[in-house]
MOPAC internal coordinates of N, CA, C and O (Angstrom, degrees):
PM7 1SCF
backbone

  N    0.0000 0     0.00 0     0.00 0    0    0    0
  C    1.4390 1     0.00 0     0.00 0    1    0    0
  C    1.5204 1   110.10 1     0.00 0    2    1    0
  O    1.2310 1   120.26 1   -46.53 1    3    2    1
  N    1.3021 1   117.11 1   133.47 1    3    2    1
  C    1.4525 1   122.53 1  -177.89 1    5    3    2
  C    1.5309 1   110.20 1   -74.65 1    6    5    3
  O    1.2310 1   120.75 1   -44.62 1    7    6    5
  N    1.3297 1   116.18 1   135.38 1    7    6    5
  C    1.4568 1   120.53 1   177.17 1    9    7    6
  C    1.5186 1   110.33 1   -72.43 1   10    9    7
  O    1.2310 1   120.51 1   -32.50 1   11   10    9
  N    1.3154 1   116.64 1   147.50 1   11   10    9
  C    1.4576 1   120.21 1   174.53 1   13   11   10
  C    1.5255 1   108.75 1   -69.37 1   14   13   11
  O    1.2310 1   120.84 1   -21.44 1   15   14   13
  N    1.3281 1   116.00 1   158.56 1   15   14   13
  C    1.4652 1   120.65 1   179.38 1   17   15   14
  C    1.5272 1   110.39 1   -57.82 1   18   17   15
  O    1.2310 1   120.40 1   138.81 1   19   18   17
  N    1.3181 1   116.85 1   -41.19 1   19   18   17
  C    1.4671 1   120.24 1  -179.97 1   21   19   18
  C    1.5231 1   110.88 1   -63.17 1   22   21   19
  O    1.2310 1   120.02 1   137.97 1   23   22   21
  N    1.3235 1   117.58 1   -42.03 1   23   22   21
  C    1.4629 1   121.30 1   179.47 1   25   23   22
  C    1.5219 1   110.83 1   -62.19 1   26   25   23
  O    1.2310 1   120.21 1   138.67 1   27   26   25
  N    1.3189 1   117.20 1   -41.33 1   27   26   25
  C    1.4649 1   121.03 1   178.73 1   29   27   26
  C    1.5262 1   110.12 1   -61.02 1   30   29   27
  O    1.2310 1   120.42 1   134.17 1   31   30   29
  N    1.3267 1   116.79 1   -45.83 1   31   30   29
  C    1.4692 1   120.62 1  -179.53 1   33   31   30
  C    1.5327 1   110.37 1   -66.31 1   34   33   31
  O    1.2310 1   119.87 1   138.79 1   35   34   33
  N    1.3140 1   117.86 1   -41.21 1   35   34   33
  C    1.4703 1   120.59 1   176.48 1   37   35   34
  C    1.5301 1   110.81 1   -60.51 1   38   37   35
  O    1.2310 1   120.02 1   138.14 1   39   38   37
  N    1.3230 1   117.57 1   -41.86 1   39   38   37
  C    1.4698 1   121.46 1   177.59 1   41   39   38
  C    1.5213 1   111.08 1   -64.21 1   42   41   39
  O    1.2310 1   120.52 1   141.39 1   43   42   41
  N    1.3332 1   116.61 1   -38.61 1   43   42   41
  C    1.4623 1   120.93 1   178.58 1   45   43   42
  C    1.5265 1   110.22 1   -62.82 1   46   45   43
  O    1.2310 1   120.28 1   133.30 1   47   46   45
  N    1.3347 1   117.08 1   -46.70 1   47   46   45
  C    1.4613 1   120.31 1   179.38 1   49   47   46
  C    1.5280 1   111.43 1   -64.85 1   50   49   47
  O    1.2310 1   119.66 1   142.28 1   51   50   49
  N    1.3107 1   118.26 1   -37.72 1   51   50   49
  C    1.4662 1   121.31 1   177.46 1   53   51   50
  C    1.5289 1   110.32 1   -62.60 1   54   53   51
  O    1.2310 1   120.28 1   137.27 1   55   54   53
  N    1.3269 1   117.08 1   -42.73 1   55   54   53
  C    1.4657 1   121.02 1   178.17 1   57   55   54
  C    1.5246 1   110.66 1   -65.33 1   58   57   55
  O    1.2310 1   120.27 1   138.59 1   59   58   57
  N    1.3304 1   117.08 1   -41.41 1   59   58   57
  C    1.4657 1   121.30 1   177.89 1   61   59   58
  C    1.5250 1   109.57 1   -59.79 1   62   61   59
  O    1.2310 1   120.78 1   131.67 1   63   62   61
  N    1.3207 1   116.12 1   -48.33 1   63   62   61
  C    1.4673 1   120.85 1  -177.70 1   65   63   62
  C    1.5237 1   112.54 1   -63.93 1   66   65   63
  O    1.2310 1   120.34 1   149.75 1   67   66   65
  N    1.3334 1   116.95 1   -30.25 1   67   66   65
  C    1.4662 1   120.64 1  -179.63 1   69   67   66
  C    1.5268 1   112.26 1   -80.82 1   70   69   67
  O    1.2310 1   120.43 1   166.77 1   71   70   69
  N    1.3440 1   116.78 1   -13.23 1   71   70   69
  C    1.4579 1   120.07 1  -178.42 1   73   71   70
  C    1.5161 1   113.85 1    80.69 1   74   73   71
  O    1.2310 1   119.97 1  -164.20 1   75   74   73
  N    1.3152 1   117.67 1    15.80 1   75   74   73
  C    1.4623 1   122.18 1  -177.95 1   77   75   74
  C    1.5283 1   110.37 1   -95.58 1   78   77   75
  O    1.2310 1   120.83 1   -83.19 1   79   78   77
  N    1.3262 1   116.02 1    96.81 1   79   78   77
  C    1.4668 1   121.23 1  -177.00 1   81   79   78
  C    1.5239 1   111.99 1   -60.46 1   82   81   79
  O    1.2310 1   119.90 1   139.64 1   83   82   81
  N    1.3219 1   117.81 1   -40.36 1   83   82   81
  C    1.4656 1   120.22 1  -178.26 1   85   83   82
  C    1.5279 1   111.62 1   -63.95 1   86   85   83
  O    1.2310 1   120.38 1   135.24 1   87   86   85
  N    1.3242 1   116.88 1   -44.76 1   87   86   85
  C    1.4703 1   119.68 1   177.89 1   89   87   86
  C    1.5226 1   110.87 1   -65.61 1   90   89   87
  O    1.2310 1   120.65 1   142.00 1   91   90   89
  N    1.3221 1   116.35 1   -38.00 1   91   90   89
  C    1.4659 1   121.07 1   178.58 1   93   91   90
  C    1.5273 1   110.22 1   -60.54 1   94   93   91
  O    1.2310 1   120.48 1   128.92 1   95   94   93
  N    1.3151 1   116.69 1   -51.08 1   95   94   93
  C    1.4667 1   121.44 1  -178.66 1   97   95   94
  C    1.5259 1   110.97 1   -65.24 1   98   97   95
  O    1.2310 1   120.02 1   146.79 1   99   98   97
  N    1.3218 1   117.56 1   -33.21 1   99   98   97
  C    1.4686 1   121.14 1  -179.41 1  101   99   98
  C    1.5271 1   112.65 1   -64.06 1  102  101   99
  O    1.2310 1   119.82 1   162.30 1  103  102  101
  N    1.3242 1   117.94 1   -17.70 1  103  102  101
  C    1.4676 1   120.19 1  -178.71 1  105  103  102
  C    1.5223 1   113.21 1   -82.44 1  106  105  103
  O    1.2310 1   119.92 1   170.62 1  107  106  105
  N    1.3327 1   117.76 1    -9.38 1  107  106  105
  C    1.4686 1   119.84 1  -178.94 1  109  107  106
  C    1.5214 1   110.48 1  -107.35 1  110  109  107
  O    1.2310 1   120.98 1   -19.87 1  111  110  109
  N    1.3245 1   115.74 1   160.13 1  111  110  109
  C    1.4677 1   120.74 1  -179.72 1  113  111  110
  C    1.5265 1   110.33 1   -93.22 1  114  113  111
  O    1.2310 1   121.10 1   -12.42 1  115  114  113
  N    1.3262 1   115.50 1   167.58 1  115  114  113
  C    1.4637 1   120.76 1   179.17 1  117  115  114
  C    1.5227 1   112.70 1   -67.08 1  118  117  115
  O    1.2310 1   119.79 1   159.81 1  119  118  117
  N    1.3278 1   118.00 1   -20.19 1  119  118  117
  C    1.4698 1   119.49 1   179.77 1  121  119  118
  C    1.5314 1   112.49 1  -100.25 1  122  121  119
  O    1.2310 1   120.77 1  -160.60 1  123  122  121
  N    1.3218 1   116.14 1    19.40 1  123  122  121
  C    1.4660 1   121.35 1   178.29 1  125  123  122
  C    1.5214 1   110.77 1   -64.65 1  126  125  123
  O    1.2310 1   121.08 1   -41.27 1  127  126  125
  N    1.3194 1   115.54 1   138.73 1  127  126  125
  C    1.4662 1   122.59 1   171.07 1  129  127  126
  C    1.5221 1   106.44 1  -130.96 1  130  129  127
  O    1.2310 1   120.55 1   -61.27 1  131  130  129
  N    1.3276 1   116.55 1   118.73 1  131  130  129
  C    1.4615 1   121.64 1   176.38 1  133  131  130
  C    1.5090 1   108.38 1  -110.71 1  134  133  131
  O    1.2310 1   120.87 1   -45.55 1  135  134  133
  N    1.2989 1   115.95 1   134.45 1  135  134  133
  C    1.4611 1   121.50 1   175.37 1  137  135  134
  C    1.5208 1   106.85 1  -115.81 1  138  137  135
  O    1.2310 1   121.23 1   -61.01 1  139  138  137
  N    1.3133 1   115.25 1   118.99 1  139  138  137
  C    1.4610 1   121.39 1  -179.88 1  141  139  138
  C    1.5157 1   107.58 1  -110.82 1  142  141  139
  O    1.2310 1   120.66 1   -53.90 1  143  142  141
  N    1.3239 1   116.34 1   126.10 1  143  142  141
  C    1.4652 1   120.54 1  -174.12 1  145  143  142
  C    1.5214 1   113.55 1   -80.74 1  146  145  143
  O    1.2310 1   120.01 1   167.57 1  147  146  145
  N    1.2930 1   117.60 1   -12.43 1  147  146  145
  C    1.4515 1   121.73 1   168.32 1  149  147  146
  C    1.5153 1   116.37 1    87.74 1  150  149  147
  O    1.2310 1   122.54 1   -19.01 1  151  150  149
  N    1.3259 1   112.75 1   160.99 1  151  150  149
  C    1.4612 1   123.53 1   175.19 1  153  151  150
  C    1.5204 1   106.55 1  -141.13 1  154  153  151
  O    1.2310 1   120.96 1     1.28 1  155  154  153
  N    1.3210 1   115.76 1  -178.72 1  155  154  153
  C    1.4651 1   118.73 1   175.48 1  157  155  154
  C    1.5254 1   111.27 1   -68.28 1  158  157  155
  O    1.2310 1   120.73 1   157.96 1  159  158  157
  N    1.3204 1   116.20 1   -22.04 1  159  158  157
  C    1.4606 1   120.62 1  -176.34 1  161  159  158
  C    1.5226 1   111.59 1   -91.82 1  162  161  159
  O    1.2310 1   120.86 1   134.96 1  163  162  161
  N    1.3161 1   115.97 1   -45.04 1  163  162  161
  C    1.4621 1   121.14 1  -179.43 1  165  163  162
  C    1.5234 1   107.50 1  -118.60 1  166  165  163
  O    1.2310 1   120.11 1   -71.54 1  167  166  165
  N    1.3271 1   117.40 1   108.46 1  167  166  165
  C    1.4656 1   120.79 1  -175.51 1  169  167  166
  C    1.5258 1   112.80 1   -62.15 1  170  169  167
  O    1.2310 1   121.52 1   -25.23 1  171  170  169
  N    1.3255 1   114.69 1   154.77 1  171  170  169
  C    1.4633 1   120.05 1   177.67 1  173  171  170
  C    1.5179 1   109.68 1   -63.24 1  174  173  171
  O    1.2310 1   121.16 1   -21.26 1  175  174  173
  N    1.3156 1   115.39 1   158.74 1  175  174  173
  C    1.4533 1   118.68 1   178.41 1  177  175  174
  C    1.5115 1   111.87 1  -177.95 1  178  177  175
  O    1.2310 1   122.00 1   -13.00 1  179  178  177
  N    1.2994 1   113.78 1   167.00 1  179  178  177
  C    1.4612 1   122.99 1   175.00 1  181  179  178
  C    1.5223 1   105.87 1  -114.44 1  182  181  179
  O    1.2310 1   120.60 1   -55.01 1  183  182  181
  N    1.3188 1   116.46 1   124.99 1  183  182  181
  C    1.4555 1   121.90 1  -174.46 1  185  183  182
  C    1.5188 1   108.32 1  -120.37 1  186  185  183
  O    1.2310 1   120.81 1   -62.02 1  187  186  185
  N    1.3288 1   116.05 1   117.98 1  187  186  185
  C    1.4604 1   121.03 1  -174.30 1  189  187  186
  C    1.5231 1   111.25 1  -114.02 1  190  189  187
  O    1.2310 1   121.02 1   -36.77 1  191  190  189
  N    1.3039 1   115.65 1   143.23 1  191  190  189
  C    1.4635 1   127.50 1   177.67 1  193  191  190
  C    1.5316 1   112.05 1    60.15 1  194  193  191
  O    1.2310 1   120.86 1     4.03 1  195  194  193
  N    1.2931 1   115.95 1  -175.97 1  195  194  193
  C    1.4666 1   120.67 1  -176.14 1  197  195  194
  C    1.5302 1   111.94 1   -62.28 1  198  197  195
  O    1.2310 1   120.15 1   142.75 1  199  198  197
  N    1.3181 1   117.32 1   -37.25 1  199  198  197
  C    1.4652 1   120.28 1   179.41 1  201  199  198
  C    1.5277 1   110.79 1   -64.62 1  202  201  199
  O    1.2310 1   120.43 1   140.81 1  203  202  201
  N    1.3071 1   116.79 1   -39.19 1  203  202  201
  C    1.4600 1   120.62 1   177.84 1  205  203  202
  C    1.5153 1   112.22 1   -65.99 1  206  205  203
  O    1.2310 1   120.68 1   138.98 1  207  206  205
  N    1.3235 1   116.30 1   -41.02 1  207  206  205
  C    1.4660 1   120.57 1   178.27 1  209  207  206
  C    1.5267 1   110.04 1   -64.11 1  210  209  207
  O    1.2310 1   120.50 1   139.51 1  211  210  209
  N    1.3227 1   116.65 1   -40.49 1  211  210  209
  C    1.4707 1   120.06 1   177.26 1  213  211  210
  C    1.5294 1   110.15 1   -63.14 1  214  213  211
  O    1.2310 1   119.92 1   138.33 1  215  214  213
  N    1.3244 1   117.75 1   -41.67 1  215  214  213
  C    1.4678 1   121.08 1   178.68 1  217  215  214
  C    1.5309 1   110.54 1   -61.87 1  218  217  215
  O    1.2310 1   120.51 1   137.66 1  219  218  217
  N    1.3324 1   116.63 1   -42.34 1  219  218  217
  C    1.4607 1   120.94 1   177.95 1  221  219  218
  C    1.5328 1   110.36 1   -62.03 1  222  221  219
  O    1.2310 1   120.21 1   132.29 1  223  222  221
  N    1.3105 1   117.20 1   -47.71 1  223  222  221
  C    1.4689 1   122.67 1   178.96 1  225  223  222
  C    1.5348 1   110.39 1   -58.30 1  226  225  223
  O    1.2310 1   120.69 1   131.30 1  227  226  225
  N    1.3269 1   116.28 1   -48.70 1  227  226  225
  C    1.4636 1   120.25 1  -179.44 1  229  227  226
  C    1.5218 1   111.31 1   -62.15 1  230  229  227
  O    1.2310 1   120.43 1   142.56 1  231  230  229
  N    1.3317 1   116.79 1   -37.44 1  231  230  229
  C    1.4541 1   122.20 1   178.32 1  233  231  230
  C    1.5295 1   110.41 1   -59.48 1  234  233  231
  O    1.2310 1   120.74 1   135.41 1  235  234  233
  N    1.3193 1   116.20 1   -44.59 1  235  234  233
  C    1.4676 1   120.78 1   178.69 1  237  235  234
  C    1.5251 1   110.15 1   -63.46 1  238  237  235
  O    1.2310 1   120.49 1   131.02 1  239  238  237
  N    1.3195 1   116.68 1   -48.98 1  239  238  237
  C    1.4622 1   121.02 1  -175.01 1  241  239  238
  C    1.5304 1   112.79 1   -68.07 1  242  241  239
  O    1.2310 1   120.35 1   148.99 1  243  242  241
  N    1.3333 1   116.93 1   -31.01 1  243  242  241
  C    1.4637 1   119.99 1   178.58 1  245  243  242
  C    1.5226 1   111.79 1   -73.11 1  246  245  243
  O    1.2310 1   120.23 1   149.49 1  247  246  245
  N    1.3258 1   117.16 1   -30.51 1  247  246  245
  C    1.4602 1   121.15 1  -173.14 1  249  247  246
  C    1.5236 1   114.67 1   -99.50 1  250  249  247
  O    1.2310 1   120.12 1   158.38 1  251  250  249
  N    1.3291 1   117.38 1   -21.62 1  251  250  249
  C    1.4630 1   119.41 1  -175.41 1  253  251  250
  C    1.5256 1   111.68 1  -134.70 1  254  253  251
  O    1.2310 1   121.85 1   -21.68 1  255  254  253
  N    1.3027 1   114.07 1   158.32 1  255  254  253
  C    1.4664 1   121.78 1   168.19 1  257  255  254
  C    1.5238 1   105.59 1  -108.85 1  258  257  255
  O    1.2310 1   120.21 1   -59.49 1  259  258  257
  N    1.3090 1   117.20 1   120.51 1  259  258  257
  C    1.4581 1   121.31 1  -179.86 1  261  259  258
  C    1.5291 1   108.03 1   -80.41 1  262  261  259
  O    1.2310 1   120.84 1   -64.91 1  263  262  261
  N    1.3159 1   116.00 1   115.09 1  263  262  261
  C    1.4596 1   121.33 1   178.71 1  265  263  262
  C    1.5255 1   109.88 1   -88.89 1  266  265  263
  O    1.2310 1   120.96 1   138.35 1  267  266  265
  N    1.3134 1   115.78 1   -41.65 1  267  266  265
  C    1.4639 1   120.96 1  -179.64 1  269  267  266
  C    1.5236 1   108.31 1  -151.42 1  270  269  267
  O    1.2310 1   120.41 1   -44.68 1  271  270  269
  N    1.3167 1   116.82 1   135.32 1  271  270  269
  C    1.4673 1   122.81 1   177.65 1  273  271  270
  C    1.5129 1   106.69 1  -140.22 1  274  273  271
  O    1.2310 1   120.62 1   -58.56 1  275  274  273
  N    1.3389 1   116.41 1   121.44 1  275  274  273
  C    1.4560 1   118.52 1  -173.01 1  277  275  274
  C    1.5243 1   112.76 1  -142.29 1  278  277  275
  O    1.2310 1   120.03 1   -70.99 1  279  278  277
  N    1.3199 1   117.55 1   109.01 1  279  278  277
  C    1.4612 1   119.79 1   168.28 1  281  279  278
  C    1.5330 1   107.70 1   -69.48 1  282  281  279
  O    1.2310 1   120.23 1   -50.19 1  283  282  281
  N    1.3227 1   117.17 1   129.81 1  283  282  281
  C    1.4611 1   121.04 1  -176.25 1  285  283  282
  C    1.5213 1   113.54 1  -102.91 1  286  285  283
  O    1.2310 1   120.67 1   142.89 1  287  286  285
  N    1.3219 1   116.32 1   -37.11 1  287  286  285
  C    1.4645 1   119.72 1  -175.29 1  289  287  286
  C    1.5217 1   109.61 1  -147.64 1  290  289  287
  O    1.2310 1   121.35 1   -42.88 1  291  290  289
  N    1.3208 1   115.02 1   137.12 1  291  290  289
  C    1.4613 1   122.58 1   175.41 1  293  291  290
  C    1.5262 1   107.86 1  -111.95 1  294  293  291
  O    1.2310 1   120.83 1   -51.34 1  295  294  293
  N    1.3171 1   116.02 1   128.66 1  295  294  293
  C    1.4607 1   121.99 1   175.74 1  297  295  294
  C    1.5244 1   106.10 1  -117.07 1  298  297  295
  O    1.2310 1   120.55 1   -61.02 1  299  298  297
  N    1.3268 1   116.56 1   118.98 1  299  298  297
  C    1.4647 1   121.16 1  -173.19 1  301  299  298
  C    1.5207 1   110.04 1  -115.88 1  302  301  299
  O    1.2310 1   121.14 1   -48.99 1  303  302  301
  N    1.3270 1   115.43 1   131.01 1  303  302  301
  C    1.4653 1   122.43 1   174.96 1  305  303  302
  C    1.5190 1   106.29 1  -137.37 1  306  305  303
  O    1.2310 1   120.16 1   -70.41 1  307  306  305
  N    1.3159 1   117.30 1   109.59 1  307  306  305
  C    1.4670 1   122.44 1  -175.66 1  309  307  306
  C    1.5235 1   109.18 1    54.02 1  310  309  307
  O    1.2310 1   119.95 1    61.20 1  311  310  309
  N    1.3424 1   117.70 1  -118.80 1  311  310  309
  C    1.4634 1   121.96 1  -179.24 1  313  311  310
  C    1.5210 1   113.37 1   -95.27 1  314  313  311
  O    1.2310 1   119.86 1  -176.30 1  315  314  313
  N    1.3306 1   117.88 1     3.70 1  315  314  313
  C    1.4619 1   121.46 1  -179.35 1  317  315  314
  C    1.5284 1   109.50 1   -96.98 1  318  317  315
  O    1.2310 1   121.42 1   -43.72 1  319  318  317
  N    1.3316 1   114.89 1   136.28 1  319  318  317
  C    1.4606 1   120.99 1   177.25 1  321  319  318
  C    1.5266 1   107.63 1  -126.43 1  322  321  319
  O    1.2310 1   120.97 1   -56.29 1  323  322  321
  N    1.3159 1   115.74 1   123.71 1  323  322  321
  C    1.4611 1   122.33 1   174.56 1  325  323  322
  C    1.5254 1   106.47 1  -107.31 1  326  325  323
  O    1.2310 1   120.80 1   -49.50 1  327  326  325
  N    1.3204 1   116.07 1   130.50 1  327  326  325
  C    1.4599 1   120.12 1  -177.25 1  329  327  326
  C    1.5237 1   109.12 1  -123.12 1  330  329  327
  O    1.2310 1   121.11 1   -51.57 1  331  330  329
  N    1.3132 1   115.48 1   128.43 1  331  330  329
  C    1.4564 1   122.26 1   173.48 1  333  331  330
  C    1.5127 1   107.24 1  -104.44 1  334  333  331
  O    1.2310 1   120.81 1   -44.15 1  335  334  333
  N    1.3309 1   116.06 1   135.85 1  335  334  333
  C    1.4530 1   118.55 1  -177.85 1  337  335  334
  C    1.5091 1   112.16 1  -158.24 1  338  337  335
  O    1.2310 1   121.71 1     7.87 1  339  338  337
  N    1.3217 1   114.34 1  -172.13 1  339  338  337
  C    1.4647 1   120.44 1   177.66 1  341  339  338
  C    1.5221 1   108.94 1  -146.70 1  342  341  339
  O    1.2310 1   121.95 1   -21.11 1  343  342  341
  N    1.3098 1   113.87 1   158.89 1  343  342  341
  C    1.4625 1   119.03 1   179.12 1  345  343  342
  C    1.5163 1   110.43 1  -148.36 1  346  345  343
  O    1.2310 1   121.89 1   -20.61 1  347  346  345
  N    1.3094 1   113.98 1   159.39 1  347  346  345
  C    1.4583 1   123.22 1   176.47 1  349  347  346
  C    1.5214 1   104.84 1  -135.52 1  350  349  347
  O    1.2310 1   120.91 1   -55.12 1  351  350  349
  N    1.3098 1   115.87 1   124.88 1  351  350  349
  C    1.4555 1   119.43 1  -177.49 1  353  351  350
  C    1.5169 1   110.63 1  -140.81 1  354  353  351
  O    1.2310 1   121.36 1   -20.47 1  355  354  353
  N    1.3277 1   114.99 1   159.53 1  355  354  353
  C    1.4599 1   120.96 1   175.92 1  357  355  354
  C    1.5199 1   107.93 1  -116.01 1  358  357  355
  O    1.2310 1   120.97 1   -48.52 1  359  358  357
  N    1.3219 1   115.76 1   131.48 1  359  358  357
  C    1.4580 1   121.58 1   177.27 1  361  359  358
  C    1.5250 1   107.46 1   -77.08 1  362  361  359
  O    1.2310 1   120.42 1   -59.32 1  363  362  361
  N    1.3171 1   116.80 1   120.68 1  363  362  361
  C    1.4661 1   120.82 1  -175.80 1  365  363  362
  C    1.5258 1   112.15 1   -62.85 1  366  365  363
  O    1.2310 1   120.19 1   141.64 1  367  366  365
  N    1.3199 1   117.24 1   -38.36 1  367  366  365
  C    1.4640 1   121.11 1  -175.63 1  369  367  366
  C    1.5308 1   111.97 1   -67.00 1  370  369  367
  O    1.2310 1   120.11 1   139.21 1  371  370  369
  N    1.3289 1   117.40 1   -40.79 1  371  370  369
  C    1.4637 1   120.83 1  -173.46 1  373  371  370
  C    1.5250 1   114.36 1  -109.33 1  374  373  371
  O    1.2310 1   120.30 1   161.06 1  375  374  373
  N    1.3290 1   117.04 1   -18.94 1  375  374  373
  C    1.4534 1   120.21 1  -174.81 1  377  375  374
  C    1.5218 1   113.04 1    81.30 1  378  377  375
  O    1.2310 1   120.59 1   176.80 1  379  378  377
  N    1.3131 1   116.49 1    -3.20 1  379  378  377
  C    1.4717 1   121.26 1   179.96 1  381  379  378
  C    1.5206 1   110.22 1   -67.99 1  382  381  379
  O    1.2310 1   120.68 1   -39.84 1  383  382  381
  N    1.3273 1   116.31 1   140.16 1  383  382  381
  C    1.4576 1   120.56 1   178.27 1  385  383  382
  C    1.5200 1   110.23 1  -102.73 1  386  385  383
  O    1.2310 1   121.24 1   -37.60 1  387  386  385
  N    1.3240 1   115.23 1   142.40 1  387  386  385
  C    1.4579 1   122.21 1   179.63 1  389  387  386
  C    1.5154 1   109.08 1  -126.21 1  390  389  387
  O    1.2310 1   121.20 1   -41.74 1  391  390  389
  N    1.3155 1   115.30 1   138.26 1  391  390  389
  C    1.4602 1   121.43 1   172.32 1  393  391  390
  C    1.5184 1   106.19 1  -123.87 1  394  393  391
  O    1.2310 1   120.88 1   -47.29 1  395  394  393
  N    1.3187 1   115.91 1   132.71 1  395  394  393
  C    1.4591 1   118.60 1  -179.15 1  397  395  394
  C    1.5164 1   111.74 1  -151.92 1  398  397  395
  O    1.2310 1   121.96 1   -27.64 1  399  398  397
  N    1.3279 1   113.86 1   152.36 1  399  398  397
  C    1.4562 1   121.87 1   170.52 1  401  399  398
  C    1.5148 1   107.13 1   -93.92 1  402  401  399
  O    1.2310 1   119.91 1   -27.22 1  403  402  401
  N    1.3255 1   117.78 1   152.78 1  403  402  401
  C    1.4590 1   120.64 1  -179.01 1  405  403  402
  C    1.5195 1   111.42 1  -144.75 1  406  405  403
  O    1.2310 1   121.96 1   -17.69 1  407  406  405
  N    1.3326 1   113.85 1   162.31 1  407  406  405
  C    1.4646 1   123.28 1   172.76 1  409  407  406
  C    1.5183 1   106.68 1  -130.90 1  410  409  407
  O    1.2310 1   120.31 1   -49.38 1  411  410  409
  N    1.3189 1   117.01 1   130.62 1  411  410  409
  C    1.4616 1   121.54 1   176.69 1  413  411  410
  C    1.5211 1   108.22 1  -127.39 1  414  413  411
  O    1.2310 1   120.87 1   -38.19 1  415  414  413
  N    1.3305 1   115.95 1   141.81 1  415  414  413
  C    1.4637 1   121.69 1  -178.54 1  417  415  414
  C    1.5214 1   108.82 1  -120.26 1  418  417  415
  O    1.2310 1   120.98 1   -50.76 1  419  418  417
  N    1.3316 1   115.72 1   129.24 1  419  418  417
  C    1.4659 1   122.17 1   179.03 1  421  419  418
  C    1.5023 1   109.54 1  -126.15 1  422  421  419
  O    1.2310 1   120.10 1   180.00 1  423  422  421

């Protein structure tokens, strides 16, 4: 049975929160394209297929320590899932802590 789009995204966030890169990457398809608009800590980029998603994940984990990551609301329309959330992270290079709200579209 095929998982719903929301279930796939929930599984992806659970894998991200657990720190399991393999499970995280397993939630995306080979034709995935992620566009990240970037910050001063993690540069913008276009990440394609499973290898690109793994590179994006590794980039985050190498540069930050995730203190808190929380999806707050899922908005589902057909196969599209919009997620509103918040996170708290520490920049490994500087020790500076960042708290931010975010929106992600899948």
